[in-house]
N, CA and C atoms as a LAMMPS dump frame, in Angstrom:
ITEM: TIMESTEP
0
ITEM: NUMBER OF ATOMS
654
ITEM: BOX BOUNDS ff ff ff
-5.0000000000000000e+02 5.0000000000000000e+02
-5.0000000000000000e+02 5.0000000000000000e+02
-5.0000000000000000e+02 5.0000000000000000e+02
ITEM: ATOMS id mol type element x y z
1 1 1 N 0.844 -1.195 0
2 1 2 C 0 0 0
3 1 3 C 0.883 1.25 0
4 2 1 N 0.568 2.182 -0.898
5 2 2 C 1.317 3.424 -0.974
6 2 3 C 0.923 4.337 0.173
7 3 1 N 1.925 4.826 0.895
8 3 2 C 1.68 5.72 2.022
9 3 3 C 2.25 7.086 1.672
10 4 1 N 1.461 8.126 1.894
11 4 2 C 1.894 9.482 1.581
12 4 3 C 2.266 10.19 2.88
13 5 1 N 3.556 10.459 3.036
14 5 2 C 4.037 11.137 4.231
15 5 3 C 4.168 12.624 3.908
16 6 1 N 3.35 13.447 4.527
17 6 2 C 3.333 14.874 4.239
18 6 3 C 4 15.71 5.321
19 7 1 N 3.936 15.228 6.568
20 7 2 C 4.443 15.984 7.704
21 7 3 C 5.355 15.104 8.553
22 8 1 N 6.288 15.703 9.294
23 8 2 C 7.118 14.905 10.199
24 8 3 C 6.302 14.05 11.161
25 9 1 N 5.137 14.549 11.571
26 9 2 C 4.296 13.802 12.506
27 9 3 C 3.739 12.52 11.893
28 10 1 N 3.79 12.4 10.566
29 10 2 C 3.313 11.185 9.909
30 10 3 C 4.313 10.039 10.041
31 11 1 N 5.528 10.351 10.456
32 11 2 C 6.579 9.341 10.588
33 11 3 C 6.702 8.895 12.039
34 12 1 N 7.088 7.649 12.271
35 12 2 C 7.222 7.155 13.647
36 12 3 C 8.347 7.868 14.393
37 13 1 N 8.116 8.144 15.66
38 13 2 C 9.111 8.873 16.445
39 13 3 C 10.273 7.984 16.872
40 14 1 N 10.043 6.687 16.96
41 14 2 C 11.098 5.735 17.294
42 14 3 C 11.237 4.76 16.129
43 15 1 N 12.464 4.619 15.625
44 15 2 C 12.696 3.754 14.467
45 15 3 C 13.911 2.868 14.693
46 16 1 N 13.908 1.681 14.094
47 16 2 C 15.116 0.858 14.11
48 16 3 C 16.137 1.459 13.168
49 17 1 N 17.403 1.29 13.483
50 17 2 C 18.455 1.823 12.614
51 17 3 C 19.408 0.72 12.182
52 18 1 N 19.856 0.851 10.96
53 18 2 C 20.804 -0.082 10.355
54 18 3 C 22.098 0.697 10.131
55 19 1 N 23.102 0.532 10.995
56 19 2 C 24.369 1.258 10.825
57 19 3 C 25.193 0.658 9.688
58 20 1 N 25.489 1.482 8.692
59 20 2 C 26.271 1.038 7.538
60 20 3 C 27.293 2.113 7.174
61 21 1 N 28.557 1.801 7.319
62 21 2 C 29.603 2.764 6.992
63 21 3 C 29.676 2.973 5.484
64 22 1 N 29.69 4.225 5.077
65 22 2 C 29.794 4.547 3.661
66 22 3 C 28.483 4.488 2.905
67 23 1 N 27.406 4.1 3.588
68 23 2 C 26.097 4.018 2.933
69 23 3 C 25.362 5.341 3.093
70 24 1 N 24.624 5.701 2.067
71 24 2 C 23.891 6.958 2.076
72 24 3 C 22.504 6.727 1.502
73 25 1 N 21.5 7.18 2.233
74 25 2 C 20.121 7.166 1.755
75 25 3 C 19.618 8.596 1.79
76 26 1 N 18.914 8.994 0.743
77 26 2 C 18.359 10.338 0.643
78 26 3 C 16.924 10.263 0.149
79 27 1 N 16.146 11.309 0.353
80 27 2 C 14.732 11.26 -0.021
81 27 3 C 14.497 10.856 -1.48
82 28 1 N 13.599 9.907 -1.654
83 28 2 C 13.133 9.424 -2.951
84 28 3 C 14.213 8.716 -3.768
85 29 1 N 15.29 8.324 -3.119
86 29 2 C 16.324 7.503 -3.746
87 29 3 C 16.17 6.072 -3.255
88 30 1 N 16.43 5.111 -4.122
89 30 2 C 16.309 3.699 -3.777
90 30 3 C 17.656 3.149 -3.305
91 31 1 N 17.61 2.364 -2.23
92 31 2 C 18.818 1.729 -1.701
93 31 3 C 18.561 0.233 -1.54
94 32 1 N 19.149 -0.606 -2.409
95 32 2 C 18.998 -2.06 -2.258
96 32 3 C 19.902 -2.576 -1.139
97 33 1 N 19.398 -3.513 -0.362
98 33 2 C 20.157 -4.072 0.759
99 33 3 C 20.067 -5.593 0.74
100 34 1 N 21.183 -6.219 1.078
101 34 2 C 21.262 -7.667 1.202
102 34 3 C 21.374 -7.977 2.696
103 35 1 N 20.31 -8.477 3.284
104 35 2 C 20.252 -8.686 4.736
105 35 3 C 20.534 -10.15 5.059
106 36 1 N 21.535 -10.379 5.917
107 36 2 C 21.871 -11.763 6.274
108 36 3 C 22.169 -11.952 7.758
109 37 1 N 22.579 -10.895 8.469
110 37 2 C 22.83 -11.046 9.9
111 37 3 C 21.522 -11.275 10.634
112 38 1 N 21.487 -12.204 11.59
113 38 2 C 20.234 -12.514 12.29
114 38 3 C 19.545 -11.306 12.92
115 39 1 N 20.328 -10.387 13.517
116 39 2 C 19.69 -9.246 14.173
117 39 3 C 19.011 -8.333 13.17
118 40 1 N 19.578 -8.229 11.976
119 40 2 C 18.97 -7.354 10.972
120 40 3 C 17.857 -8.062 10.205
121 41 1 N 17.922 -9.381 10.126
122 41 2 C 16.771 -10.131 9.619
123 41 3 C 15.579 -9.924 10.545
124 42 1 N 15.853 -9.955 11.849
125 42 2 C 14.797 -9.69 12.829
126 42 3 C 14.265 -8.272 12.694
127 43 1 N 15.166 -7.313 12.48
128 43 2 C 14.769 -5.921 12.31
129 43 3 C 13.837 -5.758 11.111
130 44 1 N 14.21 -6.362 9.989
131 44 2 C 13.385 -6.258 8.784
132 44 3 C 12.022 -6.916 8.999
133 45 1 N 12.016 -8.089 9.626
134 45 2 C 10.741 -8.768 9.882
135 45 3 C 9.839 -7.927 10.776
136 46 1 N 10.423 -7.325 11.81
137 46 2 C 9.631 -6.48 12.702
138 46 3 C 9.113 -5.247 11.964
139 47 1 N 9.961 -4.657 11.137
140 47 2 C 9.544 -3.463 10.392
141 47 3 C 8.436 -3.789 9.399
142 48 1 N 8.524 -4.957 8.765
143 48 2 C 7.507 -5.335 7.788
144 48 3 C 6.143 -5.505 8.43
145 49 1 N 6.132 -5.839 9.723
146 49 2 C 4.85 -6.047 10.409
147 49 3 C 4.355 -4.782 11.108
148 50 1 N 5.099 -3.683 10.951
149 50 2 C 4.666 -2.429 11.587
150 50 3 C 4.691 -1.29 10.574
151 51 1 N 5.576 -0.333 10.753
152 51 2 C 5.584 0.855 9.891
153 51 3 C 6.328 0.659 8.581
154 52 1 N 7.137 -0.398 8.486
155 52 2 C 8.006 -0.675 7.338
156 52 3 C 9.122 0.365 7.19
157 53 1 N 9.375 1.126 8.251
158 53 2 C 10.373 2.187 8.181
159 53 3 C 11.627 1.794 8.964
160 54 1 N 12.774 2.005 8.327
161 54 2 C 14.09 1.728 8.908
162 54 3 C 14.969 2.945 8.659
163 55 1 N 15.816 3.269 9.604
164 55 2 C 16.758 4.361 9.436
165 55 3 C 18.122 3.854 9.015
166 56 1 N 18.688 4.465 7.999
167 56 2 C 20.074 4.181 7.613
168 56 3 C 20.954 5.26 8.22
169 57 1 N 21.979 4.832 8.929
170 57 2 C 22.854 5.773 9.623
171 57 3 C 24.264 5.207 9.611
172 58 1 N 25.257 6.071 9.638
173 58 2 C 26.631 5.601 9.644
174 58 3 C 27.147 5.433 11.078
175 59 1 N 27.921 4.379 11.308
176 59 2 C 28.568 4.246 12.62
177 59 3 C 29.706 5.242 12.741
178 60 1 N 29.888 5.726 13.935
179 60 2 C 31.011 6.632 14.213
180 60 3 C 32.044 5.869 15.026
181 61 1 N 33.277 5.863 14.552
182 61 2 C 34.333 5.151 15.262
183 61 3 C 34.507 5.724 16.661
184 62 1 N 34.691 4.851 17.611
185 62 2 C 34.862 5.279 18.996
186 62 3 C 36.003 4.507 19.623
187 63 1 N 36.819 5.204 20.409
188 63 2 C 37.92 4.553 21.103
189 63 3 C 37.467 3.946 22.424
190 64 1 N 36.209 4.243 22.775
191 64 2 C 35.698 3.732 24.039
192 64 3 C 35.245 2.288 23.88
193 65 1 N 35.238 1.567 24.979
194 65 2 C 34.744 0.193 24.938
195 65 3 C 33.228 0.217 24.854
196 66 1 N 32.653 -0.916 24.455
197 66 2 C 31.2 -0.986 24.331
198 66 3 C 30.761 -0.726 22.908
199 67 1 N 29.46 -0.541 22.709
200 67 2 C 28.928 -0.347 21.358
201 67 3 C 29.529 0.883 20.692
202 68 1 N 29.752 0.778 19.383
203 68 2 C 30.269 1.914 18.637
204 68 3 C 29.214 3.017 18.583
205 69 1 N 29.68 4.234 18.395
206 69 2 C 28.765 5.351 18.329
207 69 3 C 28.094 5.466 16.971
208 70 1 N 27.149 6.368 16.896
209 70 2 C 26.441 6.643 15.651
210 70 3 C 26.601 8.123 15.315
211 71 1 N 26.608 8.431 14.039
212 71 2 C 26.548 9.828 13.647
213 71 3 C 25.234 10.425 14.126
214 72 1 N 25.172 11.734 14.164
215 72 2 C 24 12.403 14.73
216 72 3 C 22.822 12.54 13.801
217 73 1 N 22.978 12.11 12.534
218 73 2 C 21.882 12.22 11.577
219 73 3 C 21.916 11.036 10.623
220 74 1 N 20.737 10.644 10.176
221 74 2 C 20.59 9.566 9.201
222 74 3 C 19.394 9.869 8.326
223 75 1 N 18.922 8.863 7.618
224 75 2 C 17.745 9.044 6.764
225 75 3 C 16.819 7.856 6.926
226 76 1 N 15.552 8.149 7.134
227 76 2 C 14.538 7.103 7.25
228 76 3 C 14.066 6.683 5.865
229 77 1 N 13.874 5.388 5.695
230 77 2 C 13.374 4.873 4.428
231 77 3 C 12.29 3.837 4.661
232 78 1 N 11.45 3.663 3.675
233 78 2 C 10.366 2.683 3.747
234 78 3 C 10.753 1.447 2.922
235 79 1 N 10.513 0.274 3.496
236 79 2 C 10.752 -0.973 2.775
237 79 3 C 9.713 -1.096 1.665
238 80 1 N 10.188 -1.009 0.427
239 80 2 C 9.256 -1.027 -0.701
240 80 3 C 9.355 -2.291 -1.542
241 81 1 N 10.425 -3.074 -1.381
242 81 2 C 10.46 -4.425 -1.957
243 81 3 C 11.047 -5.37 -0.918
244 82 1 N 10.629 -6.633 -0.993
245 82 2 C 11.059 -7.64 -0.021
246 82 3 C 11.064 -8.991 -0.723
247 83 1 N 12.242 -9.64 -0.739
248 83 2 C 12.346 -10.962 -1.361
249 83 3 C 13.234 -11.858 -0.508
250 84 1 N 12.742 -13.06 -0.208
251 84 2 C 13.52 -14.039 0.54
252 84 3 C 14.279 -14.935 -0.419
253 85 1 N 15.497 -15.318 -0.021
254 85 2 C 16.305 -16.215 -0.843
255 85 3 C 16.323 -17.607 -0.212
256 86 1 N 16.739 -18.585 -0.99
257 86 2 C 16.757 -19.962 -0.503
258 86 3 C 17.797 -20.18 0.586
259 87 1 N 18.821 -19.33 0.628
260 87 2 C 19.873 -19.504 1.633
261 87 3 C 19.627 -18.668 2.892
262 88 1 N 18.416 -18.143 3.054
263 88 2 C 18.059 -17.466 4.3
264 88 3 C 18.279 -15.973 4.317
265 89 1 N 18.788 -15.415 3.222
266 89 2 C 18.951 -13.968 3.16
267 89 3 C 17.632 -13.296 2.763
268 90 1 N 17.582 -11.999 2.961
269 90 2 C 16.443 -11.215 2.509
270 90 3 C 16.973 -10.048 1.679
271 91 1 N 16.434 -9.876 0.495
272 91 2 C 16.811 -8.779 -0.388
273 91 3 C 15.694 -7.743 -0.348
274 92 1 N 16.043 -6.537 0.094
275 92 2 C 15.03 -5.496 0.238
276 92 3 C 15.483 -4.229 -0.488
277 93 1 N 14.537 -3.374 -0.726
278 93 2 C 14.829 -2.034 -1.222
279 93 3 C 14.203 -1.023 -0.281
280 94 1 N 15.007 -0.049 0.128
281 94 2 C 14.511 1.067 0.916
282 94 3 C 14.336 2.271 0.006
283 95 1 N 13.204 2.926 0.125
284 95 2 C 12.983 4.182 -0.572
285 95 3 C 13.091 5.31 0.437
286 96 1 N 14.025 6.235 0.214
287 96 2 C 14.269 7.304 1.174
288 96 3 C 13.057 8.199 1.371
289 97 1 N 12.824 8.58 2.61
290 97 2 C 11.679 9.43 2.959
291 97 3 C 12.114 10.793 3.483
292 98 1 N 12.85 10.784 4.595
293 98 2 C 13.19 12.035 5.266
294 98 3 C 14.394 11.807 6.166
295 99 1 N 15.287 12.768 6.189
296 99 2 C 16.42 12.682 7.108
297 99 3 C 15.953 12.928 8.549
298 100 1 N 16.763 12.504 9.474
299 100 2 C 16.404 12.691 10.882
300 100 3 C 17.64 12.972 11.718
301 101 1 N 17.424 13.654 12.825
302 101 2 C 18.442 13.8 13.86
303 101 3 C 18.215 12.725 14.913
304 102 1 N 19.298 12.199 15.451
305 102 2 C 19.189 11.249 16.554
306 102 3 C 19.002 12.054 17.836
307 103 1 N 17.791 12.02 18.375
308 103 2 C 17.516 12.74 19.612
309 103 3 C 17.952 11.936 20.825
310 104 1 N 17.847 10.616 20.68
311 104 2 C 18.178 9.742 21.811
312 104 3 C 18.255 8.31 21.306
313 105 1 N 19.234 7.555 21.79
314 105 2 C 19.242 6.124 21.501
315 105 3 C 18.449 5.423 22.592
316 106 1 N 17.524 4.57 22.174
317 106 2 C 16.601 3.942 23.106
318 106 3 C 17.251 2.746 23.808
319 107 1 N 16.805 2.498 25.012
320 107 2 C 17.204 1.307 25.765
321 107 3 C 16.234 0.201 25.379
322 108 1 N 16.685 -0.757 24.585
323 108 2 C 15.777 -1.745 24.01
324 108 3 C 16.237 -3.164 24.323
325 109 1 N 15.321 -4.097 24.149
326 109 2 C 15.634 -5.515 24.316
327 109 3 C 15.876 -6.2 22.972
328 110 1 N 15.639 -5.493 21.885
329 110 2 C 15.884 -6.075 20.568
330 110 3 C 17.382 -6.164 20.306
331 111 1 N 17.759 -7.082 19.424
332 111 2 C 19.165 -7.241 19.072
333 111 3 C 19.671 -6.073 18.224
334 112 1 N 18.769 -5.369 17.58
335 112 2 C 19.13 -4.214 16.76
336 112 3 C 18.849 -2.928 17.536
337 113 1 N 19.499 -1.867 17.107
338 113 2 C 19.403 -0.597 17.82
339 113 3 C 18.21 0.227 17.319
340 114 1 N 17.701 1.063 18.207
341 114 2 C 16.584 1.931 17.87
342 114 3 C 16.861 3.325 18.42
343 115 1 N 16.363 4.325 17.704
344 115 2 C 16.595 5.706 18.138
345 115 3 C 15.279 6.482 18.117
346 116 1 N 15.256 7.529 18.925
347 116 2 C 14.185 8.52 18.828
348 116 3 C 14.622 9.515 17.769
349 117 1 N 13.81 9.653 16.736
350 117 2 C 14.195 10.448 15.567
351 117 3 C 13.478 11.788 15.552
352 118 1 N 14.239 12.833 15.239
353 118 2 C 13.662 14.16 15.076
354 118 3 C 13.716 14.563 13.603
355 119 1 N 12.56 14.714 12.988
356 119 2 C 12.492 15.009 11.551
357 119 3 C 12.327 16.494 11.248
358 120 1 N 11.95 17.273 12.244
359 120 2 C 11.581 18.671 12.003
360 120 3 C 12.642 19.475 11.248
361 121 1 N 13.95 19.327 11.572
362 121 2 C 14.947 20.12 10.835
363 121 3 C 14.988 19.816 9.34
364 122 1 N 14.445 18.653 8.967
365 122 2 C 14.49 18.222 7.572
366 122 3 C 13.088 18.062 6.988
367 123 1 N 12.118 18.791 7.528
368 123 2 C 10.728 18.634 7.098
369 123 3 C 10.555 18.857 5.603
370 124 1 N 11.402 19.713 5.009
371 124 2 C 11.277 19.979 3.571
372 124 3 C 11.633 18.764 2.725
373 125 1 N 12.277 17.741 3.323
374 125 2 C 12.558 16.509 2.585
375 125 3 C 11.273 15.849 2.089
376 126 1 N 10.175 16.096 2.779
377 126 2 C 8.908 15.473 2.418
378 126 3 C 8.227 16.163 1.246
379 127 1 N 8.812 17.259 0.784
380 127 2 C 8.273 17.998 -0.356
381 127 3 C 9.138 17.697 -1.578
382 128 1 N 8.587 16.98 -2.524
383 128 2 C 9.351 16.611 -3.714
384 128 3 C 9.791 17.855 -4.471
385 129 1 N 11.031 17.835 -4.927
386 129 2 C 11.618 18.893 -5.749
387 129 3 C 11.805 20.213 -5.002
388 130 1 N 11.816 20.152 -3.685
389 130 2 C 12.028 21.367 -2.903
390 130 3 C 13.442 21.906 -3.163
391 131 1 N 13.53 23.148 -3.612
392 131 2 C 14.823 23.796 -3.807
393 131 3 C 15.523 23.492 -5.11
394 132 1 N 14.85 22.823 -6.065
395 132 2 C 15.542 22.439 -7.3
396 132 3 C 15.955 23.649 -8.14
397 133 1 N 15.213 24.74 -8.04
398 133 2 C 15.518 25.905 -8.866
399 133 3 C 16.841 26.573 -8.491
400 134 1 N 17.339 26.279 -7.301
401 134 2 C 18.594 26.884 -6.836
402 134 3 C 19.823 26.046 -7.16
403 135 1 N 19.62 24.873 -7.727
404 135 2 C 20.728 23.946 -7.988
405 135 3 C 21.505 24.361 -9.241
406 136 1 N 22.832 24.305 -9.143
407 136 2 C 23.697 24.538 -10.296
408 136 3 C 23.756 23.25 -11.117
409 137 1 N 22.677 23.005 -11.85
410 137 2 C 22.562 21.759 -12.611
411 137 3 C 23.656 21.649 -13.681
412 138 1 N 23.902 22.736 -14.401
413 138 2 C 24.923 22.713 -15.441
414 138 3 C 26.3 22.418 -14.859
415 139 1 N 26.609 23.054 -13.713
416 139 2 C 27.893 22.804 -13.079
417 139 3 C 28.053 21.358 -12.669
418 140 1 N 26.974 20.76 -12.184
419 140 2 C 27.031 19.366 -11.755
420 140 3 C 27.213 18.443 -12.957
421 141 1 N 26.483 18.695 -14.029
422 141 2 C 26.62 17.865 -15.222
423 141 3 C 28.016 18.007 -15.835
424 142 1 N 28.544 19.234 -15.829
425 142 2 C 29.88 19.458 -16.399
426 142 3 C 30.947 18.689 -15.631
427 143 1 N 30.875 18.737 -14.297
428 143 2 C 31.906 18.063 -13.5
429 143 3 C 31.735 16.549 -13.576
430 144 1 N 30.496 16.084 -13.713
431 144 2 C 30.271 14.65 -13.886
432 144 3 C 30.879 14.173 -15.202
433 145 1 N 30.677 14.928 -16.263
434 145 2 C 31.254 14.557 -17.553
435 145 3 C 32.777 14.545 -17.477
436 146 1 N 33.351 15.539 -16.82
437 146 2 C 34.807 15.582 -16.665
438 146 3 C 35.308 14.361 -15.894
439 147 1 N 34.56 13.978 -14.855
440 147 2 C 34.954 12.828 -14.036
441 147 3 C 34.905 11.539 -14.868
442 148 1 N 33.833 11.373 -15.624
443 148 2 C 33.703 10.17 -16.453
444 148 3 C 34.809 10.122 -17.498
445 149 1 N 35.089 11.249 -18.125
446 149 2 C 36.143 11.287 -19.14
447 149 3 C 37.511 10.988 -18.527
448 150 1 N 37.782 11.575 -17.355
449 150 2 C 39.084 11.388 -16.708
450 150 3 C 39.312 9.936 -16.304
451 151 1 N 38.234 9.234 -16.012
452 151 2 C 38.346 7.837 -15.57
453 151 3 C 37.986 6.845 -16.674
454 152 1 N 37.848 7.357 -17.9
455 152 2 C 37.537 6.527 -19.064
456 152 3 C 36.306 5.668 -18.814
457 153 1 N 35.296 6.332 -18.268
458 153 2 C 34.031 5.677 -17.99
459 153 3 C 32.964 6.217 -18.927
460 154 1 N 31.974 5.394 -19.188
461 154 2 C 30.87 5.816 -20.032
462 154 3 C 29.578 5.811 -19.226
463 155 1 N 28.764 6.803 -19.46
464 155 2 C 27.462 6.859 -18.812
465 155 3 C 26.378 6.968 -19.867
466 156 1 N 25.155 6.674 -19.473
467 156 2 C 24.007 6.833 -20.364
468 156 3 C 23.644 8.314 -20.365
469 157 1 N 24.376 9.082 -21.173
470 157 2 C 24.276 10.529 -21.086
471 157 3 C 22.875 11.071 -21.384
472 158 1 N 22.16 10.556 -22.371
473 158 2 C 20.787 11.047 -22.578
474 158 3 C 19.905 10.852 -21.344
475 159 1 N 20.059 9.72 -20.684
476 159 2 C 19.268 9.475 -19.471
477 159 3 C 19.695 10.395 -18.339
478 160 1 N 21.009 10.609 -18.225
479 160 2 C 21.521 11.494 -17.175
480 160 3 C 20.992 12.91 -17.376
481 161 1 N 21.095 13.402 -18.605
482 161 2 C 20.636 14.762 -18.887
483 161 3 C 19.125 14.899 -18.715
484 162 1 N 18.407 13.813 -18.909
485 162 2 C 16.953 13.85 -18.78
486 162 3 C 16.452 13.62 -17.372
487 163 1 N 17.354 13.348 -16.436
488 163 2 C 16.942 13.067 -15.058
489 163 3 C 16.431 14.334 -14.377
490 164 1 N 15.355 14.239 -13.599
491 164 2 C 14.924 15.392 -12.799
492 164 3 C 16.043 15.836 -11.871
493 165 1 N 16.106 17.107 -11.569
494 165 2 C 17.234 17.664 -10.816
495 165 3 C 17.393 17.031 -9.443
496 166 1 N 16.307 16.874 -8.703
497 166 2 C 16.416 16.271 -7.373
498 166 3 C 16.972 14.862 -7.466
499 167 1 N 16.449 14.097 -8.39
500 167 2 C 16.918 12.722 -8.572
501 167 3 C 18.387 12.699 -8.968
502 168 1 N 18.777 13.618 -9.835
503 168 2 C 20.167 13.682 -10.281
504 168 3 C 21.112 13.947 -9.119
505 169 1 N 20.815 14.98 -8.333
506 169 2 C 21.693 15.352 -7.215
507 169 3 C 21.764 14.237 -6.178
508 170 1 N 20.609 13.729 -5.77
509 170 2 C 20.593 12.738 -4.694
510 170 3 C 21.144 11.39 -5.136
511 171 1 N 20.835 10.98 -6.361
512 171 2 C 21.356 9.694 -6.84
513 171 3 C 22.868 9.738 -7.009
514 172 1 N 23.391 10.85 -7.537
515 172 2 C 24.849 10.969 -7.671
516 172 3 C 25.529 11.003 -6.311
517 173 1 N 24.878 11.606 -5.325
518 173 2 C 25.439 11.629 -3.974
519 173 3 C 25.527 10.217 -3.396
520 174 1 N 24.479 9.436 -3.624
521 174 2 C 24.433 8.073 -3.084
522 174 3 C 25.499 7.185 -3.714
523 175 1 N 25.704 7.307 -5.038
524 175 2 C 26.657 6.419 -5.717
525 175 3 C 28.069 7.006 -5.781
526 176 1 N 28.262 8.2 -5.257
527 176 2 C 29.582 8.83 -5.326
528 176 3 C 30.627 7.97 -4.614
529 177 1 N 31.881 7.996 -5.103
530 177 2 C 32.91 7.089 -4.586
531 177 3 C 33.655 7.622 -3.369
532 178 1 N 33.017 8.45 -2.572
533 178 2 C 33.698 9.105 -1.469
534 178 3 C 33.518 8.343 -0.165
535 179 1 N 34.325 8.713 0.817
536 179 2 C 34.35 7.992 2.079
537 179 3 C 33.245 8.42 3.035
538 180 1 N 33.194 7.774 4.2
539 180 2 C 32.14 8.07 5.179
540 180 3 C 32.021 9.54 5.578
541 181 1 N 33.13 10.272 5.831
542 181 2 C 32.949 11.681 6.207
543 181 3 C 32.289 12.502 5.109
544 182 1 N 32.679 12.226 3.851
545 182 2 C 32.078 12.945 2.731
546 182 3 C 30.6 12.591 2.582
547 183 1 N 30.296 11.303 2.716
548 183 2 C 28.904 10.874 2.597
549 183 3 C 28.054 11.52 3.697
550 184 1 N 28.61 11.645 4.888
551 184 2 C 27.862 12.278 5.98
552 184 3 C 27.636 13.755 5.691
553 185 1 N 28.65 14.408 5.139
554 185 2 C 28.503 15.821 4.789
555 185 3 C 27.425 16.008 3.725
556 186 1 N 27.379 15.114 2.74
557 186 2 C 26.349 15.191 1.708
558 186 3 C 24.966 14.972 2.318
559 187 1 N 24.876 14.035 3.241
560 187 2 C 23.604 13.786 3.925
561 187 3 C 23.119 15.02 4.672
562 188 1 N 24.022 15.676 5.384
563 188 2 C 23.625 16.762 6.27
564 188 3 C 23.552 18.12 5.57
565 189 1 N 23.846 18.163 4.28
566 189 2 C 23.744 19.426 3.542
567 189 3 C 22.364 20.035 3.752
568 190 1 N 22.331 21.322 4.046
569 190 2 C 21.073 21.962 4.433
570 190 3 C 20.044 21.964 3.315
571 191 1 N 20.502 22.21 2.094
572 191 2 C 19.587 22.286 0.961
573 191 3 C 20.097 21.41 -0.175
574 192 1 N 19.234 21.176 -1.156
575 192 2 C 19.631 20.413 -2.332
576 192 3 C 20.749 21.134 -3.079
577 193 1 N 20.658 22.45 -3.162
578 193 2 C 21.7 23.236 -3.829
579 193 3 C 23.029 23.111 -3.096
580 194 1 N 22.991 23.138 -1.755
581 194 2 C 24.22 22.957 -0.974
582 194 3 C 24.837 21.593 -1.263
583 195 1 N 23.987 20.57 -1.36
584 195 2 C 24.49 19.216 -1.635
585 195 3 C 25.13 19.156 -3.018
586 196 1 N 24.494 19.768 -4.001
587 196 2 C 25.05 19.779 -5.357
588 196 3 C 26.38 20.521 -5.381
589 197 1 N 26.457 21.671 -4.708
590 197 2 C 27.698 22.441 -4.666
591 197 3 C 28.809 21.64 -3.991
592 198 1 N 28.461 20.924 -2.933
593 198 2 C 29.44 20.109 -2.218
594 198 3 C 29.947 18.978 -3.112
595 199 1 N 29.036 18.36 -3.844
596 199 2 C 29.403 17.272 -4.744
597 199 3 C 30.312 17.787 -5.861
598 200 1 N 30.004 18.959 -6.38
599 200 2 C 30.856 19.573 -7.405
600 200 3 C 32.255 19.826 -6.84
601 201 1 N 32.317 20.42 -5.64
602 201 2 C 33.613 20.747 -5.038
603 201 3 C 34.439 19.499 -4.77
604 202 1 N 33.819 18.45 -4.24
605 202 2 C 34.538 17.208 -3.967
606 202 3 C 35.105 16.621 -5.249
607 203 1 N 34.294 16.635 -6.3
608 203 2 C 34.73 16.036 -7.563
609 203 3 C 35.829 16.864 -8.205
610 204 1 N 35.747 18.18 -8.072
611 204 2 C 36.809 19.034 -8.611
612 204 3 C 38.133 18.762 -7.914
613 205 1 N 38.103 18.505 -6.611
614 205 2 C 39.334 18.171 -5.884
615 205 3 C 39.895 16.84 -6.385
616 206 1 N 39.008 15.866 -6.584
617 206 2 C 39.44 14.567 -7.098
618 206 3 C 40.09 14.727 -8.47
619 207 1 N 39.46 15.517 -9.337
620 207 2 C 40.009 15.725 -10.677
621 207 3 C 41.359 16.435 -10.622
622 208 1 N 41.485 17.374 -9.702
623 208 2 C 42.738 18.125 -9.587
624 208 3 C 43.88 17.253 -9.093
625 209 1 N 43.549 16.298 -8.204
626 209 2 C 44.588 15.446 -7.605
627 209 3 C 44.717 14.106 -8.299
628 210 1 N 43.711 13.772 -9.11
629 210 2 C 43.766 12.498 -9.829
630 210 3 C 43.639 11.298 -8.94
631 211 1 N 42.948 11.457 -7.789
632 211 2 C 42.822 10.345 -6.831
633 211 3 C 41.472 10.474 -6.152
634 212 1 N 40.577 9.469 -6.368
635 212 2 C 39.227 9.534 -5.8
636 212 3 C 39.227 9.403 -4.294
637 213 1 N 40.362 8.991 -3.715
638 213 2 C 40.412 8.875 -2.262
639 213 3 C 40.846 10.175 -1.608
640 214 1 N 41.381 11.114 -2.411
641 214 2 C 41.903 12.365 -1.852
642 214 3 C 40.832 13.434 -1.93
643 215 1 N 40.041 13.535 -0.913
644 215 2 C 38.911 14.437 -0.906
645 215 3 C 39.027 15.376 0.284
646 216 1 N 38.326 16.505 0.266
647 216 2 C 38.557 17.557 1.251
648 216 3 C 38.341 17.16 2.693
649 217 1 N 37.504 16.167 2.963
650 217 2 C 37.135 15.894 4.335
651 217 3 C 37.922 14.766 4.939
652 218 1 N 38.809 14.154 4.179
653 218 2 C 39.565 13.03 4.739
654 218 3 C 40.943 13.492 5.179
């Protein structure tokens, strides 16, 4: 059943989270996941029987003993496809809904972690195409073409040029070859235009240095 989330209050205040380093989910972008760990199989099963919403968040390295920390923001997504495999795995797709701040990590009995999520700072995520008119679309396409040429890669250029601006910015952010700090910065960008500008700047640094691992935030 299609659910239309219009306001932060339409989303659950407490959600399970799946910590994945280097993973990025953004509104209306699809993220395929291969679930095999028992605790996350349990998480998916529980989510499928309730809100179907899971938060993707990056783990933060900690020198302290005990559970690793989490970054302060992630993105909630809805399970929109679900397939079981013969070897016990589950293949799912999350569709991004809205970013959230971690207000509090809950004390739970489940094997997976849960947080109290605050969506208000990112309420505009629920509005499709919010801020697209401010995006430097030409600059983003130009730097993408330069990147593909520099790495002798080919893209489906007609499809890329025909992509809606929001989809273009967010999808390129998700598949970008940058590390966890860069992915977190892209996630937390205040506006779509800020995210596009950040992606352009990161790629320009890579092109200047000729190394996809040499980026401003590492």
